[in-house]
ROKOLVEX-205527 format. One record per residue: x, z, y of N, C-alpha, C in turn; residue number from 1. Coordinates in nm, 2 decimals, always signed. Last residue first. Layout:
<atoms>
ATOM; X; Z; Y; X; Z; Y; X; Z; Y; NUM;
...
</atoms>
This chain:
<atoms>
ATOM; -1.14; +3.25; +1.16; -1.15; +3.38; +1.25; -1.09; +3.37; +1.40; 180;
ATOM; -1.03; +3.05; +1.03; -1.12; +2.99; +1.15; -1.15; +3.13; +1.23; 179;
ATOM; -0.74; +2.95; +0.88; -0.80; +3.06; +0.92; -0.90; +3.03; +1.01; 178;
ATOM; -0.72; +2.61; +0.68; -0.72; +2.71; +0.81; -0.81; +2.84; +0.79; 177;
ATOM; -0.78; +2.53; +0.45; -0.72; +2.60; +0.44; -0.65; +2.65; +0.58; 176;
ATOM; -0.98; +2.30; +0.48; -1.03; +2.48; +0.45; -0.94; +2.54; +0.45; 175;
ATOM; -0.86; +2.09; +0.62; -0.90; +2.20; +0.68; -0.94; +2.33; +0.61; 174;
ATOM; -0.76; +1.97; +0.41; -0.66; +2.08; +0.46; -0.68; +2.14; +0.52; 173;
ATOM; -0.87; +1.80; +0.13; -0.94; +1.91; +0.25; -0.83; +2.03; +0.33; 172;
ATOM; -0.62; +1.76; -0.03; -0.80; +1.65; +0.01; -0.89; +1.68; +0.10; 171;
ATOM; -0.47; +1.89; -0.05; -0.41; +1.86; +0.03; -0.57; +1.74; +0.04; 170;
ATOM; -0.52; +2.00; -0.32; -0.57; +2.15; -0.17; -0.52; +2.04; -0.05; 169;
ATOM; -0.64; +1.81; -0.56; -0.50; +1.88; -0.44; -0.59; +1.96; -0.33; 168;
ATOM; -0.85; +1.69; -0.63; -0.76; +1.68; -0.82; -0.63; +1.79; -0.67; 167;
ATOM; -1.15; +1.78; -0.69; -1.02; +1.78; -0.60; -0.99; +1.79; -0.71; 166;
ATOM; -1.39; +1.89; -0.82; -1.35; +1.74; -0.82; -1.21; +1.68; -0.73; 165;
ATOM; -1.42; +2.14; -0.68; -1.41; +2.14; -0.93; -1.37; +1.95; -0.88; 164;
ATOM; -1.26; +2.26; -0.43; -1.39; +2.19; -0.51; -1.33; +2.14; -0.65; 163;
ATOM; -1.00; +2.22; -0.31; -1.13; +2.32; -0.28; -1.19; +2.32; -0.29; 162;
ATOM; -0.70; +2.31; -0.53; -0.84; +2.25; -0.50; -0.96; +2.33; -0.44; 161;
ATOM; -0.52; +2.56; -0.47; -0.61; +2.55; -0.56; -0.65; +2.44; -0.49; 160;
ATOM; -0.15; +2.60; -0.37; -0.31; +2.64; -0.32; -0.43; +2.55; -0.44; 159;
ATOM; +0.11; +2.56; -0.31; +0.04; +2.60; -0.41; -0.07; +2.64; -0.42; 158;
ATOM; +0.29; +2.57; -0.04; +0.22; +2.42; -0.13; +0.12; +2.48; -0.17; 157;
ATOM; +0.29; +2.75; +0.26; +0.20; +2.78; +0.14; +0.23; +2.63; -0.02; 156;
ATOM; +0.34; +2.58; +0.43; +0.35; +2.70; +0.45; +0.37; +2.76; +0.29; 155;
ATOM; +0.17; +2.32; +0.43; +0.32; +2.39; +0.46; +0.34; +2.46; +0.44; 154;
ATOM; -0.10; +2.44; +0.39; -0.05; +2.37; +0.34; +0.12; +2.35; +0.35; 153;
ATOM; -0.16; +2.80; +0.54; -0.14; +2.62; +0.56; -0.10; +2.57; +0.50; 152;
ATOM; -0.19; +3.03; +0.60; -0.20; +2.96; +0.55; -0.24; +2.85; +0.49; 151;
ATOM; -0.16; +3.17; +0.89; -0.09; +3.12; +0.67; -0.06; +3.09; +0.58; 150;
ATOM; -0.16; +3.16; +1.11; -0.22; +3.16; +1.08; -0.14; +3.17; +0.93; 149;
ATOM; +0.00; +3.33; +1.37; -0.13; +3.39; +1.27; -0.15; +3.31; +1.19; 148;
ATOM; +0.08; +3.17; +1.49; +0.18; +3.22; +1.45; +0.08; +3.26; +1.35; 147;
ATOM; +0.00; +2.82; +1.50; +0.00; +2.88; +1.56; +0.07; +3.05; +1.45; 146;
ATOM; +0.09; +2.52; +1.51; +0.15; +2.61; +1.57; +0.11; +2.74; +1.61; 145;
ATOM; -0.04; +2.43; +1.27; +0.02; +2.44; +1.24; +0.13; +2.51; +1.33; 144;
ATOM; -0.36; +2.41; +1.45; -0.34; +2.55; +1.34; -0.22; +2.54; +1.30; 143;
ATOM; -0.33; +2.16; +1.50; -0.28; +2.29; +1.60; -0.31; +2.40; +1.55; 142;
ATOM; -0.39; +2.02; +1.24; -0.25; +2.03; +1.37; -0.21; +2.11; +1.40; 141;
ATOM; -0.65; +2.16; +1.20; -0.49; +2.18; +1.13; -0.39; +2.14; +1.22; 140;
ATOM; -0.74; +2.01; +1.45; -0.74; +2.11; +1.44; -0.64; +2.18; +1.30; 139;
ATOM; -0.72; +1.74; +1.41; -0.64; +1.82; +1.55; -0.65; +1.95; +1.56; 138;
ATOM; -0.84; +1.70; +1.17; -0.66; +1.68; +1.16; -0.59; +1.76; +1.30; 137;
ATOM; -1.12; +1.70; +1.13; -1.04; +1.77; +1.16; -0.89; +1.74; +1.14; 136;
ATOM; -1.38; +1.41; +1.31; -1.24; +1.46; +1.19; -1.23; +1.62; +1.24; 135;
ATOM; -1.56; +1.43; +1.43; -1.55; +1.31; +1.45; -1.40; +1.26; +1.32; 134;
ATOM; -1.87; +1.65; +1.48; -1.69; +1.63; +1.43; -1.65; +1.49; +1.44; 133;
ATOM; -2.09; +1.92; +1.48; -2.09; +1.75; +1.50; -1.90; +1.71; +1.52; 132;
ATOM; -2.07; +2.08; +1.24; -2.16; +2.07; +1.29; -2.06; +1.94; +1.36; 131;
ATOM; -2.13; +2.11; +0.89; -2.18; +2.23; +0.98; -2.17; +2.23; +1.07; 130;
ATOM; -1.93; +1.95; +0.75; -1.82; +2.11; +0.84; -1.91; +2.14; +0.93; 129;
ATOM; -2.07; +1.77; +0.69; -1.98; +1.89; +0.54; -1.95; +1.99; +0.65; 128;
ATOM; -2.25; +1.64; +0.85; -2.29; +1.73; +0.72; -2.23; +1.82; +0.65; 127;
ATOM; -1.98; +1.52; +1.00; -2.07; +1.66; +1.02; -2.18; +1.74; +0.94; 126;
ATOM; -1.94; +1.36; +0.74; -1.85; +1.49; +0.81; -1.91; +1.58; +0.86; 125;
ATOM; -2.17; +1.17; +0.80; -2.11; +1.26; +0.68; -2.01; +1.39; +0.66; 124;
ATOM; -2.17; +1.08; +1.05; -2.24; +1.21; +0.97; -2.21; +1.30; +0.84; 123;
ATOM; -1.90; +0.97; +1.03; -1.93; +1.07; +1.13; -2.06; +1.21; +1.03; 122;
ATOM; -1.96; +0.76; +0.89; -1.89; +0.87; +0.83; -1.85; +1.00; +0.91; 121;
ATOM; -2.17; +0.65; +0.98; -2.23; +0.69; +0.87; -2.08; +0.80; +0.86; 120;
ATOM; -2.03; +0.58; +1.29; -2.17; +0.66; +1.24; -2.24; +0.72; +1.12; 119;
ATOM; -1.89; +0.34; +1.24; -1.85; +0.48; +1.27; -1.93; +0.57; +1.30; 118;
ATOM; -2.05; +0.09; +1.33; -1.98; +0.12; +1.20; -1.96; +0.30; +1.14; 117;
ATOM; -2.25; +0.19; +1.51; -2.34; +0.15; +1.42; -2.17; +0.17; +1.34; 116;
ATOM; -2.03; +0.18; +1.70; -2.09; +0.27; +1.67; -2.17; +0.34; +1.56; 115;
ATOM; -1.96; -0.08; +1.72; -1.84; +0.06; +1.68; -1.92; +0.15; +1.64; 114;
ATOM; -2.19; -0.18; +1.81; -2.13; -0.23; +1.69; -2.02; -0.14; +1.64; 113;
ATOM; -2.18; -0.13; +2.06; -2.32; -0.05; +1.98; -2.22; -0.09; +1.86; 112;
ATOM; -1.95; -0.16; +2.23; -2.02; +0.04; +2.20; -2.10; -0.01; +2.06; 111;
ATOM; -2.00; -0.46; +2.20; -1.90; -0.38; +2.14; -1.93; -0.25; +2.08; 110;
ATOM; -2.27; -0.50; +2.34; -2.25; -0.53; +2.18; -2.18; -0.45; +2.12; 109;
ATOM; -2.17; -0.35; +2.58; -2.27; -0.29; +2.50; -2.31; -0.36; +2.37; 108;
ATOM; -1.96; -0.56; +2.67; -1.96; -0.44; +2.66; -2.04; -0.34; +2.59; 107;
ATOM; -2.15; -0.81; +2.72; -2.00; -0.77; +2.58; -1.94; -0.62; +2.53; 106;
ATOM; -2.32; -0.72; +2.91; -2.34; -0.73; +2.75; -2.29; -0.74; +2.66; 105;
ATOM; -2.15; -0.71; +3.11; -2.19; -0.50; +3.06; -2.28; -0.60; +2.89; 104;
ATOM; -1.85; -0.96; +3.11; -2.00; -0.86; +3.12; -2.05; -0.72; +3.04; 103;
ATOM; -1.51; -0.84; +3.16; -1.61; -0.89; +3.07; -1.76; -0.88; +3.16; 102;
ATOM; -1.31; -0.65; +3.25; -1.27; -0.81; +3.22; -1.41; -0.87; +3.23; 101;
ATOM; -1.43; -0.36; +3.32; -1.27; -0.40; +3.39; -1.31; -0.65; +3.35; 100;
ATOM; -1.49; -0.31; +3.09; -1.55; -0.30; +3.20; -1.52; -0.32; +3.29; 99;
ATOM; -1.32; -0.42; +2.93; -1.43; -0.45; +2.92; -1.50; -0.44; +3.03; 98;
ATOM; -1.10; -0.26; +2.94; -1.09; -0.36; +2.89; -1.20; -0.46; +2.97; 97;
ATOM; -1.20; +0.04; +2.90; -1.13; +0.01; +3.03; -1.12; -0.18; +3.05; 96;
ATOM; -1.37; +0.02; +2.64; -1.43; +0.04; +2.79; -1.32; +0.00; +2.93; 95;
ATOM; -1.10; +0.02; +2.48; -1.23; -0.10; +2.52; -1.30; -0.13; +2.65; 94;
ATOM; -1.02; +0.21; +2.54; -0.90; +0.08; +2.54; -1.01; +0.02; +2.54; 93;
ATOM; -1.22; +0.44; +2.47; -1.15; +0.41; +2.59; -1.07; +0.31; +2.61; 92;
ATOM; -1.27; +0.37; +2.22; -1.40; +0.40; +2.33; -1.30; +0.43; +2.47; 91;
ATOM; -1.10; +0.36; +2.08; -1.10; +0.26; +2.10; -1.18; +0.25; +2.22; 90;
ATOM; -0.92; +0.66; +2.12; -0.85; +0.51; +2.14; -0.93; +0.40; +2.16; 89;
ATOM; -1.15; +0.78; +1.98; -1.10; +0.80; +2.15; -1.03; +0.71; +2.17; 88;
ATOM; -1.05; +0.64; +1.70; -1.19; +0.66; +1.78; -1.20; +0.67; +1.94; 87;
ATOM; -0.78; +0.72; +1.62; -0.87; +0.59; +1.67; -1.01; +0.58; +1.76; 86;
ATOM; -0.83; +0.99; +1.58; -0.78; +0.98; +1.69; -0.84; +0.82; +1.72; 85;
ATOM; -0.82; +0.94; +1.30; -0.99; +1.00; +1.35; -0.94; +0.94; +1.52; 84;
ATOM; -0.73; +0.71; +1.10; -0.68; +0.79; +1.20; -0.77; +0.88; +1.28; 83;
ATOM; -0.89; +0.53; +0.99; -0.75; +0.57; +0.92; -0.69; +0.62; +1.00; 82;
ATOM; -1.14; +0.48; +1.08; -1.10; +0.52; +0.96; -1.02; +0.59; +0.94; 81;
ATOM; -1.03; +0.43; +1.34; -1.08; +0.51; +1.35; -1.11; +0.54; +1.18; 80;
ATOM; -0.98; +0.14; +1.24; -0.86; +0.24; +1.33; -0.91; +0.43; +1.33; 79;
ATOM; -1.23; +0.02; +1.20; -1.07; +0.05; +1.12; -0.96; +0.17; +1.14; 78;
ATOM; -1.36; +0.05; +1.42; -1.41; +0.12; +1.32; -1.26; +0.14; +1.22; 77;
ATOM; -1.19; -0.15; +1.59; -1.20; +0.01; +1.64; -1.24; +0.08; +1.49; 76;
ATOM; -1.26; -0.35; +1.44; -1.08; -0.28; +1.38; -1.12; -0.16; +1.44; 75;
ATOM; -1.50; -0.40; +1.47; -1.44; -0.35; +1.37; -1.36; -0.31; +1.34; 74;
ATOM; -1.49; -0.41; +1.78; -1.52; -0.28; +1.74; -1.51; -0.22; +1.57; 73;
ATOM; -1.34; -0.69; +1.79; -1.30; -0.52; +1.82; -1.38; -0.41; +1.76; 72;
ATOM; -1.58; -0.79; +1.70; -1.40; -0.81; +1.60; -1.35; -0.67; +1.66; 71;
ATOM; -1.74; -0.78; +1.87; -1.78; -0.76; +1.75; -1.63; -0.68; +1.64; 70;
ATOM; -1.61; -0.90; +2.15; -1.63; -0.75; +2.12; -1.69; -0.73; +1.99; 69;
ATOM; -1.45; -1.16; +2.17; -1.51; -1.07; +2.04; -1.51; -0.96; +2.06; 68;
ATOM; -1.30; -1.21; +2.44; -1.42; -1.26; +2.38; -1.51; -1.26; +2.25; 67;
ATOM; -1.04; -1.14; +2.45; -1.16; -1.06; +2.60; -1.27; -1.16; +2.54; 66;
ATOM; -0.75; -1.16; +2.41; -0.88; -1.28; +2.42; -1.00; -1.24; +2.48; 65;
ATOM; -0.72; -0.89; +2.39; -0.66; -0.96; +2.54; -0.73; -1.11; +2.50; 64;
ATOM; -0.78; -0.80; +2.18; -0.86; -0.74; +2.28; -0.82; -0.83; +2.44; 63;
ATOM; -0.65; -0.88; +1.97; -0.81; -0.95; +1.99; -0.88; -0.93; +2.15; 62;
ATOM; -0.44; -0.74; +2.01; -0.44; -0.95; +2.01; -0.62; -0.99; +2.04; 61;
ATOM; -0.52; -0.56; +1.95; -0.43; -0.58; +2.13; -0.43; -0.69; +2.14; 60;
ATOM; -0.57; -0.52; +1.71; -0.69; -0.50; +1.80; -0.65; -0.52; +1.95; 59;
ATOM; -0.33; -0.58; +1.60; -0.42; -0.68; +1.59; -0.53; -0.64; +1.67; 58;
ATOM; -0.26; -0.34; +1.69; -0.14; -0.46; +1.71; -0.22; -0.61; +1.74; 57;
ATOM; -0.38; -0.19; +1.50; -0.40; -0.14; +1.66; -0.32; -0.27; +1.72; 56;
ATOM; -0.27; -0.23; +1.28; -0.45; -0.24; +1.28; -0.44; -0.27; +1.46; 55;
ATOM; -0.05; -0.18; +1.27; -0.09; -0.24; +1.26; -0.18; -0.32; +1.25; 54;
ATOM; -0.10; +0.13; +1.31; -0.01; +0.05; +1.35; -0.07; -0.11; +1.39; 53;
ATOM; -0.19; +0.20; +1.05; -0.28; +0.24; +1.21; -0.25; +0.14; +1.32; 52;
ATOM; -0.02; +0.15; +0.89; -0.15; +0.05; +0.86; -0.22; +0.06; +1.03; 51;
ATOM; +0.18; +0.31; +0.94; +0.20; +0.18; +0.92; +0.09; +0.09; +0.94; 50;
ATOM; +0.03; +0.58; +0.94; +0.09; +0.53; +1.00; +0.15; +0.37; +1.08; 49;
ATOM; -0.06; +0.69; +0.69; -0.16; +0.55; +0.75; -0.10; +0.52; +0.85; 48;
ATOM; +0.25; +0.77; +0.49; +0.18; +0.78; +0.60; +0.04; +0.67; +0.62; 47;
ATOM; +0.50; +0.86; +0.33; +0.39; +0.81; +0.26; +0.28; +0.79; +0.41; 46;
ATOM; +0.86; +0.67; +0.41; +0.74; +0.78; +0.48; +0.60; +0.75; +0.39; 45;
ATOM; +1.01; +0.46; +0.34; +1.06; +0.62; +0.30; +0.92; +0.78; +0.30; 44;
ATOM; +0.89; +0.30; +0.36; +0.91; +0.29; +0.22; +0.99; +0.43; +0.21; 43;
ATOM; +0.78; +0.29; +0.67; +0.66; +0.20; +0.48; +0.79; +0.23; +0.38; 42;
ATOM; +1.09; +0.28; +0.72; +0.94; +0.39; +0.75; +0.84; +0.40; +0.65; 41;
ATOM; +1.18; +0.04; +0.68; +1.24; +0.18; +0.68; +1.16; +0.24; +0.67; 40;
ATOM; +1.01; -0.17; +0.74; +1.03; -0.14; +0.62; +1.12; +0.01; +0.60; 39;
ATOM; +1.00; -0.09; +1.00; +0.89; -0.08; +0.94; +0.94; -0.10; +0.79; 38;
ATOM; +1.24; -0.17; +1.10; +1.19; -0.02; +1.12; +1.04; -0.03; +1.02; 37;
ATOM; +1.30; -0.39; +1.06; +1.41; -0.32; +0.96; +1.33; -0.17; +0.99; 36;
ATOM; +1.10; -0.57; +1.17; +1.15; -0.55; +0.94; +1.18; -0.48; +0.96; 35;
ATOM; +1.19; -0.54; +1.39; +1.03; -0.51; +1.40; +1.04; -0.45; +1.20; 34;
ATOM; +1.41; -0.68; +1.44; +1.41; -0.57; +1.48; +1.29; -0.46; +1.41; 33;
ATOM; +1.26; -0.95; +1.38; +1.41; -0.86; +1.26; +1.38; -0.71; +1.31; 32;
ATOM; +1.08; -0.99; +1.60; +1.07; -0.96; +1.45; +1.21; -0.92; +1.33; 31;
ATOM; +1.27; -0.90; +1.83; +1.19; -0.83; +1.80; +1.10; -0.85; +1.66; 30;
ATOM; +1.41; -1.19; +1.75; +1.53; -1.06; +1.82; +1.38; -0.92; +1.78; 29;
ATOM; +1.25; -1.34; +1.76; +1.31; -1.37; +1.68; +1.35; -1.20; +1.70; 28;
ATOM; +1.16; -1.30; +2.07; +1.07; -1.27; +1.94; +1.15; -1.26; +1.82; 27;
ATOM; +1.39; -1.39; +2.24; +1.31; -1.27; +2.21; +1.23; -1.22; +2.11; 26;
ATOM; +1.39; -1.70; +2.12; +1.50; -1.60; +2.08; +1.44; -1.45; +2.14; 25;
ATOM; +1.13; -1.79; +2.19; +1.23; -1.77; +2.05; +1.33; -1.71; +2.02; 24;
ATOM; +0.96; -1.66; +2.47; +1.05; -1.75; +2.40; +1.11; -1.68; +2.26; 23;
ATOM; +0.63; -1.47; +2.45; +0.76; -1.47; +2.40; +0.89; -1.61; +2.40; 22;
ATOM; +0.32; -1.51; +2.47; +0.44; -1.64; +2.55; +0.62; -1.57; +2.55; 21;
ATOM; +0.22; -1.34; +2.38; +0.28; -1.26; +2.50; +0.34; -1.40; +2.54; 20;
ATOM; +0.15; -1.44; +2.20; +0.00; -1.44; +2.27; +0.06; -1.41; +2.40; 19;
ATOM; +0.36; -1.41; +2.02; +0.33; -1.55; +2.05; +0.24; -1.54; +2.15; 18;
ATOM; +0.37; -1.16; +2.00; +0.44; -1.23; +2.05; +0.43; -1.30; +2.12; 17;
ATOM; +0.11; -1.07; +1.83; +0.10; -1.08; +1.96; +0.21; -1.13; +2.06; 16;
ATOM; +0.19; -1.21; +1.57; +0.12; -1.28; +1.68; +0.07; -1.19; +1.81; 15;
ATOM; +0.43; -1.07; +1.56; +0.44; -1.19; +1.54; +0.35; -1.25; +1.64; 14;
ATOM; +0.27; -0.79; +1.48; +0.35; -0.80; +1.57; +0.41; -0.92; +1.65; 13;
ATOM; +0.10; -0.85; +1.32; +0.03; -0.85; +1.38; +0.13; -0.88; +1.54; 12;
ATOM; +0.28; -0.91; +1.09; +0.23; -0.99; +1.15; +0.14; -0.99; +1.21; 11;
ATOM; +0.37; -0.65; +1.07; +0.49; -0.76; +1.10; +0.36; -0.86; +1.17; 10;
ATOM; +0.16; -0.50; +1.00; +0.21; -0.46; +1.10; +0.34; -0.57; +1.15; 9;
ATOM; +0.11; -0.63; +0.74; +0.01; -0.61; +0.82; +0.04; -0.65; +0.96; 8;
ATOM; +0.30; -0.56; +0.61; +0.33; -0.62; +0.64; +0.18; -0.72; +0.74; 7;
ATOM; +0.28; -0.29; +0.60; +0.40; -0.33; +0.72; +0.34; -0.47; +0.71; 6;
ATOM; +0.04; -0.26; +0.46; +0.03; -0.20; +0.54; +0.18; -0.24; +0.67; 5;
ATOM; +0.18; -0.37; +0.18; +0.06; -0.44; +0.26; +0.06; -0.39; +0.40; 4;
ATOM; +0.38; -0.17; +0.15; +0.43; -0.27; +0.18; +0.31; -0.31; +0.22; 3;
ATOM; +0.17; +0.06; +0.14; +0.31; +0.12; +0.20; +0.36; -0.09; +0.28; 2;
ATOM; +0.08; +0.03; -0.12; -0.03; +0.00; +0.03; +0.07; -0.03; +0.15; 1;
</atoms>
């Protein structure tokens, strides 16, 4: 999966370089440098960051074209499904671009499509945690820096899974946070 994510990121970098009309030497240097960095990162770290980066760069390419609000919304929803801060990033970047450069109708279509695509996941995790939320990663990461929270997976790696169907405690690390 990391290699596929890296390939997506490289394709998006190449497309962005072309859209920005970089000369051939600059484009070549950018691609060679990117290959080195992405290959190194994707083979040594297991994370969704490379996938997020590839989708983000593709989203920026489509956003710059300015004619495809539903495609932007689809990529924005995928950004959100990859990392929860993709939700806020999409809303801010899409709003900044489309409210400045396009009609209100295109903006409304894009926001509506994004909310339709993202709302099933938001509904599911809202029901699970009994409060309106778009994700729990921020709370877990904030808890990492809190000195009183000793129940984090990084500090104690051998926790039981959170439910009977889970393979690992990493399935839902939010449950390890002391919320008192």
